[in-house]
DSSP file (Angstrom, degrees, kcal/mol; ACC not computed):
  #  RESIDUE AA STRUCTURE BP1 BP2  ACC     N-H-->O    O-->H-N    N-H-->O    O-->H-N    TCO  KAPPA ALPHA  PHI   PSI    X-CA   Y-CA   Z-CA
    1    1 A M     >        0   0    0      0, 0.0     4,-2.2     0, 0.0     5,-0.2   0.000 360.0 360.0 360.0 -39.7   31.3   13.5   29.5
    2    2 A K  H  >  +     0   0    0      1,-0.2     4,-2.4     2,-0.2     5,-0.1   0.871 360.0  53.2 -65.0 -36.1   31.2    9.7   28.9
    3    3 A K  H  > S+     0   0    0      2,-0.2     4,-2.3     1,-0.2    -1,-0.2   0.918 109.3  48.0 -64.9 -43.0   27.4    9.8   28.4
    4    4 A I  H  > S+     0   0    0      2,-0.2     4,-2.4     1,-0.2    -2,-0.2   0.921 112.5  48.7 -63.5 -44.2   27.7   12.5   25.8
    5    5 A L  H  X S+     0   0    0     -4,-2.2     4,-2.5     1,-0.2    -1,-0.2   0.902 110.8  51.2 -62.7 -42.0   30.4   10.7   23.9
    6    6 A F  H  X S+     0   0    0     -4,-2.4     4,-2.8     2,-0.2    -2,-0.2   0.911 110.3  49.0 -61.0 -43.7   28.4    7.4   24.1
    7    7 A I  H  X S+     0   0    0     -4,-2.3     4,-2.7     2,-0.2     5,-0.2   0.913 111.2  49.5 -63.9 -43.3   25.3    9.2   22.6
    8    8 A I  H  X S+     0   0    0     -4,-2.4     4,-2.0     2,-0.2    -2,-0.2   0.931 113.5  45.8 -62.1 -45.5   27.3   10.8   19.8
    9    9 A I  H  X S+     0   0    0     -4,-2.5     4,-0.7     2,-0.2    -2,-0.2   0.910 112.6  51.6 -63.7 -42.3   28.9    7.4   19.0
   10   10 A L  H >< S+     0   0    0     -4,-2.8     3,-0.9     1,-0.2     4,-0.2   0.942 113.0  43.5 -60.2 -49.6   25.4    5.7   19.1
   11   11 A F  H >< S+     0   0    0     -4,-2.7     3,-1.2     1,-0.2    -1,-0.2   0.817 108.1  59.0 -69.3 -29.6   23.8    8.3   16.8
   12   12 A S  H 3< S+     0   0    0     -4,-2.0    -1,-0.2     1,-0.2    -2,-0.2   0.674  98.6  61.1 -73.3 -13.5   26.7    8.2   14.4
   13   13 A S  T << S+     0   0    0     -3,-0.9     2,-0.3    -4,-0.7    -1,-0.2   0.509  89.8  85.5 -90.3  -2.6   26.2    4.5   13.9
   14   14 A F  S <  S-     0   0    0     -3,-1.2     2,-0.8    -4,-0.2   140,-0.1  -0.721  73.7-137.2 -95.5 148.6   22.7    4.9   12.5
   15   15 A N        -     0   0    0    138,-0.3   137,-0.1    -2,-0.3    -3,-0.1  -0.862  30.5-157.0-103.4  97.5   22.0    5.6    8.9
   16   16 A F        -     0   0    0     -2,-0.8   137,-0.1    -5,-0.1    -5,-0.0  -0.301  21.0 -95.2 -78.5 158.1   19.3    8.3    9.0
   17   17 A A        -     0   0    0    135,-0.2     2,-0.3   132,-0.1    -1,-0.1  -0.234  37.4-151.8 -65.4 157.6   16.8    9.1    6.3
   18   18 A Q  E     -A  150   0A   0    132,-0.7   132,-2.5   130,-0.1     2,-0.5  -0.975  15.3-116.7-134.1 150.6   17.5   11.9    3.8
   19   19 A V  E     -A  149   0A   0     -2,-0.3     2,-0.4   130,-0.3   130,-0.2  -0.732  28.7-168.6 -89.0 127.8   15.2   14.1    1.8
   20   20 A E  E     -A  148   0A   0    128,-2.6   128,-2.8    -2,-0.5     2,-0.4  -0.926  11.7-140.1-115.4 143.6   15.4   13.8   -1.9
   21   21 A K  E     -A  147   0A   0     -2,-0.4     2,-0.4   126,-0.2   126,-0.2  -0.819  15.2-170.4-106.8 142.3   13.8   16.3   -4.3
   22   22 A F  E     -A  146   0A   0    124,-3.0   124,-2.5    -2,-0.4    63,-0.1  -0.993  51.6 -18.7-132.5 136.1   12.0   15.4   -7.5
   23   23 A G  E    S+A  145   0A   0     -2,-0.4   122,-0.3   122,-0.2     3,-0.1  -0.355 110.4   0.2  73.1-150.1   10.7   17.7  -10.3
   24   24 A R  S    S-     0   0    0    120,-3.0   122,-0.2     1,-0.1    -2,-0.2  -0.284  86.3 -89.3 -72.6 158.2   10.2   21.4   -9.8
   25   25 A E        -     0   0    0    120,-0.1     2,-0.3     1,-0.1    -1,-0.1  -0.448  49.5-106.2 -63.1 136.1   10.9   23.1   -6.5
   26   26 A I        +     0   0    0      1,-0.2    -1,-0.1    -2,-0.1    24,-0.0  -0.509  39.1 179.1 -68.4 129.5    7.8   23.2   -4.3
   27   27 A S        +     0   0    0     -2,-0.3    -1,-0.2   118,-0.1     2,-0.1   0.702  51.5  84.3-106.9 -25.5    6.3   26.6   -4.3
   28   28 A L        -     0   0    0      1,-0.1     3,-0.1    21,-0.1    21,-0.0  -0.465  47.8-174.7 -77.9 152.1    3.3   26.2   -2.0
   29   29 A T        +     0   0    0     -2,-0.1     2,-0.5     1,-0.1    -1,-0.1   0.638  62.8  77.9-115.0 -27.2    3.6   26.5    1.7
   30   30 A E  S    S-     0   0    0      1,-0.0    20,-0.4    21,-0.0     2,-0.3  -0.754  72.9-142.8 -91.6 125.6    0.1   25.6    3.0
   31   31 A K        -     0   0    0     -2,-0.5     2,-0.5    18,-0.1    20,-0.2  -0.606   2.2-146.3 -87.6 145.4   -0.7   21.9    2.9
   32   32 A T        -     0   0    0     18,-3.4    20,-0.4    -2,-0.3     2,-0.2  -0.930  26.0-117.4-105.7 132.0   -4.1   20.5    2.0
   33   33 A K    >>  -     0   0    0     -2,-0.5     4,-1.5     1,-0.2     3,-0.6  -0.486  12.0-136.9 -69.7 136.1   -5.1   17.4    3.9
   34   34 A I  H 3> S+     0   0    0     18,-0.4     4,-2.6     1,-0.2     5,-0.2   0.870 105.6  60.9 -59.0 -36.6   -5.6   14.4    1.6
   35   35 A S  H 3> S+     0   0    0      1,-0.2     4,-1.8     2,-0.2    -1,-0.2   0.844 101.3  52.9 -60.9 -34.0   -8.7   13.6    3.6
   36   36 A E  H <> S+     0   0    0     -3,-0.6     4,-1.4     2,-0.2    -1,-0.2   0.904 110.1  47.4 -67.1 -41.6  -10.2   17.0    2.6
   37   37 A I  H  < S+     0   0    0     -4,-1.5     3,-0.3     1,-0.2    -2,-0.2   0.935 113.7  47.3 -64.2 -45.9   -9.6   16.3   -1.1
   38   38 A L  H  < S+     0   0    0     -4,-2.6    -1,-0.2     1,-0.2    -2,-0.2   0.813 108.9  55.3 -66.7 -30.4  -11.1   12.8   -0.8
   39   39 A A  H  < S+     0   0    0     -4,-1.8    -1,-0.2     1,-0.2    -2,-0.2   0.825 131.7   8.5 -72.0 -31.3  -14.1   14.1    1.1
   40   40 A N  S >< S+     0   0    0     -4,-1.4     3,-1.1    -3,-0.3     4,-0.4  -0.423  73.5 162.1-147.4  64.0  -15.0   16.6   -1.7
   41   41 A P  G >>  +     0   0    0      0, 0.0     3,-1.7     0, 0.0     4,-0.9   0.826  69.8  64.5 -61.9 -34.2  -12.8   15.9   -4.7
   42   42 A E  G >4 S+     0   0    0      1,-0.3     3,-0.5     2,-0.2    -4,-0.1   0.838  97.1  57.4 -59.9 -32.2  -14.9   17.8   -7.2
   43   43 A S  G <4 S+     0   0    0     -3,-1.1    -1,-0.3     1,-0.2    -6,-0.1   0.639 108.3  47.7 -74.0 -12.6  -14.2   21.1   -5.3
   44   44 A F  G X4 S+     0   0    0     -3,-1.7     3,-2.6    -4,-0.4    58,-0.5   0.552  78.3 122.6-102.6 -10.6  -10.4   20.6   -5.8
   45   45 A V  T << S+     0   0    0     -4,-0.9    58,-0.2    -3,-0.5     3,-0.1  -0.307  84.0  13.8 -56.9 128.6  -10.4   19.7   -9.5
   46   46 A G  T 3  S+     0   0    0     56,-3.2     2,-0.3     1,-0.3    -1,-0.3   0.327 102.3 117.8  88.1  -7.0   -8.2   22.2  -11.3
   47   47 A K    <   -     0   0    0     -3,-2.6    55,-2.4    55,-0.1     2,-0.5  -0.722  64.2-127.9 -96.1 143.7   -6.6   23.5   -8.1
   48   48 A T  E     +B  101   0A   0     -2,-0.3     2,-0.3    53,-0.2    53,-0.3  -0.768  36.8 178.8 -88.6 131.2   -2.9   23.2   -7.3
   49   49 A V  E     -B  100   0A   0     51,-3.3    51,-2.0    -2,-0.5     2,-0.5  -0.861  30.0-138.1-131.5 162.2   -2.4   21.7   -3.8
   50   50 A L  E     +B   99   0A   0    -20,-0.4   -18,-3.4    -2,-0.3     2,-0.3  -0.991  31.7 179.6-120.3 119.6    0.4   20.6   -1.5
   51   51 A V  E     -B   98   0A   0     47,-2.7    47,-2.5    -2,-0.5     2,-0.4  -0.814  13.0-158.5-122.0 160.6   -0.2   17.3    0.2
   52   52 A E  E     +B   97   0A   0    -20,-0.4   -18,-0.4    -2,-0.3     2,-0.3  -0.998  27.0 123.7-139.8 141.1    1.8   15.1    2.6
   53   53 A G  E     -B   96   0A   0     43,-2.2    43,-3.0    -2,-0.4     2,-0.2  -0.972  58.1 -69.7-179.1 170.5    1.6   11.4    3.4
   54   54 A E  E     -B   95   0A   0     15,-0.3    15,-2.6    -2,-0.3     2,-0.7  -0.558  51.9-114.8 -73.8 137.7    3.4    8.2    3.8
   55   55 A V  E     +C   68   0A   0     39,-3.0    38,-2.9    36,-0.3    13,-0.2  -0.659  38.3 174.4 -76.8 114.7    4.4    6.6    0.4
   56   56 A L  E     -     0   0A   0     11,-3.0     2,-0.3    -2,-0.7    -1,-0.2   0.821  62.1  -2.3 -89.9 -36.1    2.4    3.4    0.2
   57   57 A E  E     -C   67   0A   0     10,-1.0    10,-2.6    34,-0.1     2,-0.3  -0.992  55.1-158.7-157.4 151.7    3.3    2.3   -3.3
   58   58 A V  E     -C   66   0A   0     -2,-0.3     8,-0.2     8,-0.2     2,-0.1  -0.987  42.3 -90.7-133.9 143.6    5.3    3.4   -6.4
   59   59 A C     >  -     0   0    0      6,-2.4     4,-0.7    -2,-0.3    30,-0.1  -0.345  33.8-152.3 -53.4 123.5    5.0    2.4  -10.0
   60   60 A Q  T  4 S+     0   0    0      1,-0.1    -1,-0.2     2,-0.1    29,-0.1   0.721  85.8  42.4 -73.8 -22.8    7.3   -0.6  -10.4
   61   61 A H  T  4 S+     0   0    0      1,-0.0    -1,-0.1     0, 0.0    -2,-0.1   0.906 133.5   1.5 -94.9 -47.0    8.0   -0.1  -14.1
   62   62 A A  T  4 S-     0   0    0      3,-0.1    21,-0.4    26,-0.0    -2,-0.1   0.456  81.2-123.4-125.2  -3.0    8.6    3.6  -14.7
   63   63 A G     <  +     0   0    0     -4,-0.7    24,-3.1    23,-0.2    -3,-0.1   0.789  65.8 139.7  64.1  25.8    8.3    5.4  -11.3
   64   64 A C        +     0   0    0     22,-0.2    16,-2.9     1,-0.1     2,-0.3   0.457  61.9  23.6 -87.6  -0.8    5.6    7.5  -12.9
   65   65 A W  E     - D   0  79A   0     14,-0.2    -6,-2.4    22,-0.2     2,-0.3  -0.991  55.9-167.3-155.0 157.4    3.3    7.5   -9.9
   66   66 A M  E     -CD  58  78A   0     12,-1.8    12,-3.3    -2,-0.3     2,-0.5  -0.988  18.8-135.3-142.2 148.1    3.3    7.1   -6.1
   67   67 A E  E     -CD  57  77A   0    -10,-2.6   -11,-3.0    -2,-0.3   -10,-1.0  -0.888  16.6-155.8-106.1 132.6    0.4    6.7   -3.8
   68   68 A L  E     -CD  55  76A   0      8,-3.1     8,-2.1    -2,-0.5     2,-0.2  -0.889  19.0-119.6-109.4 137.8    0.3    8.7   -0.6
   69   69 A K  E     - D   0  75A   0    -15,-2.6   -15,-0.3    -2,-0.4     6,-0.3  -0.518  31.0-122.1 -72.5 136.5   -1.6    7.6    2.5
   70   70 A S        -     0   0    0      4,-2.5     4,-0.1    -2,-0.2   -16,-0.1  -0.341  14.9-120.9 -72.8 158.8   -4.3   10.0    3.7
   71   71 A D  S    S+     0   0    0      2,-0.1    -1,-0.1   -19,-0.1     2,-0.1   0.606 107.4  22.4 -72.6 -12.7   -4.4   11.5    7.1
   72   72 A G  S    S-     0   0    0      1,-0.3     2,-0.3     2,-0.1    -2,-0.1  -0.075 126.2 -31.8-119.2-136.4   -7.8    9.7    7.4
   73   73 A D  S    S+     0   0    0     -2,-0.1    -1,-0.3    -4,-0.1     2,-0.1  -0.648 103.5  21.9 -86.0 147.3   -9.0    6.8    5.4
   74   74 A G        -     0   0    0     -2,-0.3    -4,-2.5    -4,-0.1     2,-0.3  -0.410  68.1-111.0 101.5-172.4   -7.9    6.3    1.8
   75   75 A K  E     -D   69   0A   0     -6,-0.3     2,-0.4    -2,-0.1    -6,-0.2  -0.954  13.1-140.3-156.1 165.0   -5.0    7.3   -0.4
   76   76 A I  E     -D   68   0A   0     -8,-2.1    -8,-3.1    -2,-0.3     2,-0.4  -0.993  16.8-128.8-137.2 146.3   -4.3    9.5   -3.4
   77   77 A R  E     -De  67 140A   0     62,-0.5    64,-2.5    -2,-0.4     2,-0.7  -0.781   6.7-153.2 -97.6 134.6   -2.1    9.0   -6.4
   78   78 A I  E     -De  66 141A   0    -12,-3.3   -12,-1.8    -2,-0.4     2,-0.4  -0.942  23.8-169.6-101.7 113.8    0.5   11.5   -7.5
   79   79 A K  E     -De  65 142A   0     62,-2.9    64,-2.2    -2,-0.7     2,-0.3  -0.877   9.0-179.7-112.7 137.7    0.9   10.9  -11.3
   80   80 A V        -     0   0    0    -16,-2.9     2,-0.2    -2,-0.4     3,-0.1  -0.910  40.4 -88.1-129.2 159.6    3.5   12.4  -13.5
   81   81 A K    >>  -     0   0    0     -2,-0.3     3,-2.2    62,-0.3     4,-0.9  -0.470  62.1 -89.8 -65.1 134.6    4.3   12.0  -17.2
   82   82 A D  B 34 S+g   85   0B   0      1,-0.3    -1,-0.1    -2,-0.2     4,-0.1  -0.205 111.6   7.7 -49.4 125.2    6.5    9.0  -17.8
   83   83 A G  T 34 S+     0   0    0      2,-0.5    -1,-0.3   -21,-0.4     3,-0.2   0.092 103.6  94.5  90.7 -23.3   10.1   10.2  -17.6
   84   84 A D  T <4 S+     0   0    0     -3,-2.2     2,-0.4     1,-0.3   -61,-0.2   0.949 106.3   3.0 -64.9 -46.9    9.4   13.7  -16.4
   85   85 A I  B  < S-g   82   0B   0     -4,-0.9     2,-0.5   -63,-0.1    -2,-0.5  -0.991  70.6-156.2-134.6 140.9    9.9   12.6  -12.8
   86   86 A V        -     0   0    0     -2,-0.4   -22,-0.2    -3,-0.2   -23,-0.2  -0.935   7.7-155.7-122.9 108.9   10.9    9.1  -11.7
   87   87 A F        -     0   0    0    -24,-3.1     2,-0.2    -2,-0.5   -22,-0.2  -0.687  23.1-124.3 -80.6 130.0    9.8    8.2   -8.2
   88   88 A P    >   -     0   0    0      0, 0.0     3,-2.0     0, 0.0     4,-0.2  -0.512   5.3-133.1 -77.9 142.4   12.1    5.5   -6.8
   89   89 A V  G >  S+     0   0    0      1,-0.3     3,-1.8    -2,-0.2   -31,-0.1   0.801 104.8  71.5 -59.8 -28.7   10.5    2.3   -5.5
   90   90 A S  G 3  S+     0   0    0      1,-0.3    -1,-0.3     3,-0.1     4,-0.0   0.561  78.9  78.2 -66.5  -6.4   12.8    2.7   -2.5
   91   91 A A  G X   +     0   0    0     -3,-2.0     3,-2.8    59,-0.1   -36,-0.3   0.673  63.8 116.3 -75.5 -16.5   10.5    5.6   -1.4
   92   92 A V  T <  S+     0   0    0     -3,-1.8   -36,-0.2     1,-0.3     3,-0.1  -0.317  80.7  22.1 -57.6 128.7    7.9    3.2   -0.1
   93   93 A G  T 3  S+     0   0    0    -38,-2.9    -1,-0.3     1,-0.4   -37,-0.1   0.203 103.4 109.9  95.7 -14.0    7.6    3.7    3.6
   94   94 A G  S <  S-     0   0    0     -3,-2.8   -39,-3.0   -39,-0.1     2,-0.5  -0.282  73.6-107.8 -83.9 176.2    9.0    7.2    3.4
   95   95 A K  E     -BF  54 149A   0     54,-1.2    54,-3.4   -41,-0.2     2,-0.4  -0.922  37.3-167.2-109.1 129.7    7.2   10.5    4.0
   96   96 A A  E     -BF  53 148A   0    -43,-3.0   -43,-2.2    -2,-0.5     2,-0.4  -0.885  19.6-161.6-121.0 148.3    6.5   12.6    0.9
   97   97 A V  E     -BF  52 147A   0     50,-2.6    50,-2.7    -2,-0.4     2,-0.4  -0.999  24.9-178.1-119.7 126.7    5.3   16.2    0.3
   98   98 A A  E     -BF  51 146A   0    -47,-2.5   -47,-2.7    -2,-0.4     2,-0.4  -0.977  16.6-156.4-133.8 143.1    4.0   16.6   -3.2
   99   99 A E  E     +BF  50 145A   0     46,-3.0    45,-2.9    -2,-0.4    46,-1.4  -0.929  36.3 111.9-116.3 140.0    2.7   19.6   -5.2
  100  100 A G  E     -BF  49 143A   0    -51,-2.0   -51,-3.3    -2,-0.4     2,-0.5  -0.983  59.8 -73.6 177.0-177.5    0.4   19.3   -8.2
  101  101 A T  E     -BF  48 142A   0     41,-1.6    41,-3.3    -2,-0.3     2,-0.3  -0.853  39.6-126.3-105.9 131.7   -3.0   19.9   -9.7
  102  102 A V  E     + F   0 141A   0    -55,-2.4   -56,-3.2   -58,-0.5     2,-0.3  -0.543  38.6 165.9 -74.2 135.6   -6.0   17.8   -8.8
  103  103 A Y  E     - F   0 140A   0     37,-2.6    37,-2.4    -2,-0.3     2,-0.4  -0.945  25.1-131.3-143.8 166.2   -7.8   16.3  -11.9
  104  104 A K  E     - F   0 139A   0     -2,-0.3     2,-0.5    35,-0.2    35,-0.2  -0.915   4.7-155.4-124.9 152.2  -10.3   13.6  -12.5
  105  105 A I  E     - F   0 138A   0     33,-2.9    33,-2.9    -2,-0.4     2,-0.6  -0.992   9.0-158.5-122.7 125.3  -10.5   10.7  -14.9
  106  106 A E  E     - F   0 137A   0     -2,-0.5     2,-0.4    31,-0.2    31,-0.2  -0.927  15.8-175.5-107.5 122.6  -13.9    9.4  -15.9
  107  107 A L  E     - F   0 136A   0     29,-3.4    29,-2.5    -2,-0.6    -2,-0.0  -0.931  22.5-130.6-121.0 138.4  -13.9    5.8  -17.2
  108  108 A S     >  -     0   0    0     -2,-0.4     4,-2.7    27,-0.2     5,-0.2  -0.265  43.0 -97.4 -68.8 171.4  -16.6    3.6  -18.7
  109  109 A Q  H  > S+     0   0    0      1,-0.2     4,-2.2     2,-0.2     5,-0.2   0.921 127.1  48.7 -59.4 -44.0  -16.9    0.2  -17.2
  110  110 A E  H  > S+     0   0    0      1,-0.2     4,-1.9     2,-0.2    -1,-0.2   0.918 112.8  47.0 -63.1 -44.5  -14.8   -1.3  -20.0
  111  111 A E  H  > S+     0   0    0      1,-0.2     4,-2.6     2,-0.2    -1,-0.2   0.890 110.7  53.3 -64.1 -39.2  -12.1    1.4  -19.7
  112  112 A A  H  X S+     0   0    0     -4,-2.7     4,-2.9     2,-0.2     5,-0.3   0.895 106.0  52.5 -64.1 -40.6  -12.0    0.9  -15.9
  113  113 A V  H  X S+     0   0    0     -4,-2.2     4,-2.2     1,-0.2    -1,-0.2   0.942 112.3  45.3 -60.0 -47.1  -11.5   -2.9  -16.3
  114  114 A K  H  X S+     0   0    0     -4,-1.9     4,-2.3     2,-0.2    -2,-0.2   0.906 113.6  50.7 -62.2 -42.0   -8.5   -2.2  -18.7
  115  115 A Y  H  X S+     0   0    0     -4,-2.6     4,-2.2     2,-0.2    -2,-0.2   0.949 114.2  41.9 -61.7 -51.6   -7.2    0.5  -16.3
  116  116 A Y  H  X S+     0   0    0     -4,-2.9     4,-2.3     1,-0.2    -1,-0.2   0.829 112.5  55.0 -68.3 -31.6   -7.3   -1.7  -13.2
  117  117 A E  H  X S+     0   0    0     -4,-2.2     4,-2.2    -5,-0.3    -1,-0.2   0.917 108.6  48.9 -64.5 -43.2   -6.0   -4.7  -15.1
  118  118 A H  H  X S+     0   0    0     -4,-2.3     4,-2.5     2,-0.2    -2,-0.2   0.916 110.9  49.8 -61.6 -45.2   -3.0   -2.6  -16.2
  119  119 A L  H  X S+     0   0    0     -4,-2.2     4,-1.9     1,-0.2    -1,-0.2   0.907 109.9  50.9 -61.9 -41.3   -2.4   -1.5  -12.6
  120  120 A A  H  X>S+     0   0    0     -4,-2.3     5,-2.5     1,-0.2     4,-0.6   0.909 109.9  50.0 -62.9 -42.3   -2.5   -5.1  -11.4
  121  121 A E  H ><5S+     0   0    0     -4,-2.2     3,-0.9     1,-0.2    -2,-0.2   0.929 108.8  52.9 -59.9 -46.2    0.0   -6.1  -14.0
  122  122 A E  H 3<5S+     0   0    0     -4,-2.5    -1,-0.2     1,-0.3    -2,-0.2   0.869 117.9  35.5 -58.4 -39.1    2.4   -3.3  -13.0
  123  123 A S  H 3<5S-     0   0    0     -4,-1.9    -1,-0.3    -5,-0.2    -2,-0.2   0.350 109.6-117.0-101.9   7.3    2.3   -4.3   -9.4
  124  124 A G  T <<5 +     0   0    0     -3,-0.9     2,-0.3    -4,-0.6    -3,-0.2   0.831  67.0 139.6  66.1  33.0    2.2   -8.0   -9.9
  125  125 A K      < -     0   0    0     -5,-2.5    -1,-0.2    -6,-0.2     2,-0.2  -0.702  56.7-103.2-108.5 159.9   -1.2   -8.4   -8.2
  126  126 A E        -     0   0    0     -2,-0.3     2,-0.4     2,-0.0    -1,-0.1  -0.486  35.0-165.1 -74.9 149.3   -4.3  -10.4   -9.0
  127  127 A F        -     0   0    0     -2,-0.2     3,-0.1    -7,-0.0   -10,-0.0  -0.990  13.1-158.0-141.5 132.4   -7.3   -8.7  -10.6
  128  128 A N    >   -     0   0    0     -2,-0.4     3,-2.5     1,-0.1     4,-0.3  -0.931   7.8-156.4-108.1 109.3  -10.8   -9.8  -11.0
  129  129 A P  G >  S+     0   0    0      0, 0.0     3,-1.5     0, 0.0    -1,-0.1   0.768  91.7  67.2 -56.2 -26.3  -12.6   -8.0  -13.9
  130  130 A E  G 3  S+     0   0    0      1,-0.3   -17,-0.0    -3,-0.1    -2,-0.0   0.616  82.4  75.7 -71.2 -10.5  -15.9   -8.7  -12.2
  131  131 A S  G <  S+     0   0    0     -3,-2.5     2,-0.8     1,-0.1    -1,-0.3   0.689  80.8  77.4 -73.6 -16.5  -14.9   -6.4   -9.4
  132  132 A V    <   +     0   0    0     -3,-1.5    -1,-0.1    -4,-0.3   -19,-0.1  -0.848  57.2 170.6 -94.8 112.2  -15.7   -3.4  -11.7
  133  133 A T        -     0   0    0     -2,-0.8    -1,-0.1     2,-0.1   -24,-0.1   0.404  57.8 -18.4-106.9   1.8  -19.4   -3.1  -11.8
  134  134 A G  S    S-     0   0    0    -25,-0.1    -1,-0.1   -26,-0.1   -22,-0.1  -0.973  95.7 -30.1-178.5-171.3  -19.9    0.2  -13.6
  135  135 A P        -     0   0    0      0, 0.0     2,-0.4     0, 0.0   -27,-0.2  -0.217  57.3-149.0 -60.0 155.8  -18.3    3.5  -14.7
  136  136 A V  E     - F   0 107A   0    -29,-2.5   -29,-3.4   -28,-0.1     2,-0.5  -0.983  12.0-157.3-133.0 139.5  -15.5    4.8  -12.4
  137  137 A T  E     - F   0 106A   0     -2,-0.4     2,-0.4   -31,-0.2   -31,-0.2  -0.982  15.8-167.9-114.7 127.6  -14.3    8.3  -11.6
  138  138 A I  E     - F   0 105A   0    -33,-2.9   -33,-2.9    -2,-0.5     2,-0.5  -0.942   7.6-156.0-117.7 134.3  -10.8    8.6  -10.3
  139  139 A Y  E     + F   0 104A   0     -2,-0.4   -62,-0.5   -35,-0.2     2,-0.3  -0.944  24.8 159.5-110.6 130.2   -9.2   11.7   -8.7
  140  140 A Q  E     -eF  77 103A   0    -37,-2.4   -37,-2.6    -2,-0.5     2,-0.5  -0.822  37.8-114.5-137.1 174.4   -5.5   12.1   -8.9
  141  141 A I  E     -eF  78 102A   0    -64,-2.5   -62,-2.9    -2,-0.3     2,-1.1  -0.979  19.0-138.2-117.0 125.6   -2.9   14.8   -8.6
  142  142 A K  E     -eF  79 101A   0    -41,-3.3   -41,-1.6    -2,-0.5   -62,-0.2  -0.730  34.5-138.2 -80.8 103.1   -0.8   15.7  -11.6
  143  143 A G  E     + F   0 100A   0    -64,-2.2   -62,-0.3    -2,-1.1   -43,-0.3  -0.340  37.3 167.1 -72.3 141.2    2.6   16.1   -9.8
  144  144 A I  E    S+     0   0A   0    -45,-2.9  -120,-3.0     1,-0.4     2,-0.3   0.523  71.3   2.0-120.8 -19.7    5.0   18.9  -10.6
  145  145 A G  E     +AF  23  99A   0    -46,-1.4   -46,-3.0  -122,-0.3    -1,-0.4  -0.966  60.0 179.4-166.1 150.4    7.4   18.5   -7.6
  146  146 A A  E     -AF  22  98A   0   -124,-2.5  -124,-3.0    -2,-0.3     2,-0.4  -0.995  17.3-152.9-153.5 154.3    7.9   16.4   -4.6
  147  147 A E  E     -AF  21  97A   0    -50,-2.7   -50,-2.6    -2,-0.3     2,-0.5  -0.998  18.8-165.7-128.0 127.3   10.2   16.0   -1.6
  148  148 A I  E     -AF  20  96A   0   -128,-2.8  -128,-2.6    -2,-0.4     2,-1.4  -0.960  20.6-144.8-121.8 124.1   10.6   12.5   -0.1
  149  149 A D  E     -AF  19  95A   0    -54,-3.4   -54,-1.2    -2,-0.5  -130,-0.3  -0.721  36.9-139.8 -80.7  94.5   12.1   11.7    3.2
  150  150 A M  E     -A   18   0A   0   -132,-2.5  -132,-0.7    -2,-1.4     2,-0.2  -0.319   9.0-121.4 -67.1 132.7   13.6    8.4    2.0
  151  151 A P        -     0   0    0      0, 0.0     2,-0.4     0, 0.0   -57,-0.1  -0.488  30.9-171.9 -72.5 143.0   13.4    5.5    4.4
  152  152 A K        -     0   0    0     -2,-0.2     2,-0.3  -137,-0.1  -135,-0.2  -0.974  28.3-108.7-131.7 148.1   16.7    4.0    5.4
  153  153 A E        -     0   0    0     -2,-0.4     2,-0.6  -137,-0.1  -138,-0.3  -0.575  33.5-123.3 -73.0 136.7   17.4    0.9    7.4
  154  154 A L        -     0   0    0     -2,-0.3     2,-0.5  -140,-0.1  -140,-0.1  -0.733  33.8-172.0 -82.0 122.2   18.8    1.6   10.8
  155  155 A K        -     0   0    0     -2,-0.6     2,-0.6  -142,-0.2  -140,-0.0  -0.960  14.5-154.1-120.3 130.5   22.1   -0.2   11.1
  156  156 A V        -     0   0    0     -2,-0.5     2,-0.3  -142,-0.1  -142,-0.1  -0.903  14.2-150.0-102.2 123.3   24.1   -0.4   14.2
  157  157 A T              0   0    0     -2,-0.6  -144,-0.1  -144,-0.2  -143,-0.0  -0.694 360.0 360.0 -92.2 146.4   27.7   -0.9   13.6
  158  158 A E              0   0    0     -2,-0.3    -1,-0.1  -145,-0.0  -145,-0.0   0.414 360.0 360.0-107.4 360.0   29.8   -2.8   16.2
């Protein structure tokens, strides 16, 4: 009995993560691996998918995008119209499930430099324009809904 009481007290002193919902209710049930999309993105353009991954980064200014880690190499960005959904920066490190439509953006070299420069400004990172050596095609997901298992610090109370 003392062991059970100790376990209950121990677990009640932790602040566990909670799931928060953003945008529309998720309607798909079958998940598509991010690695599958990245391996053959053109075949997914225009399709609505449900993806899952760790939140690597969130737009610092408007919360209008978040990047999810692939189950393999790489990552994919979930982009929403500014203000429609606002992903919290505190979601970084959490696990997200997001639904949306895959689309592509084709940028000339000049447009790509401006795009990457803007992203660097948003996240306070350095950017070298010479790193863009030609036109760029970017594949993203236009998000319509997401659920994020928000990370929380584990705190032990004494």
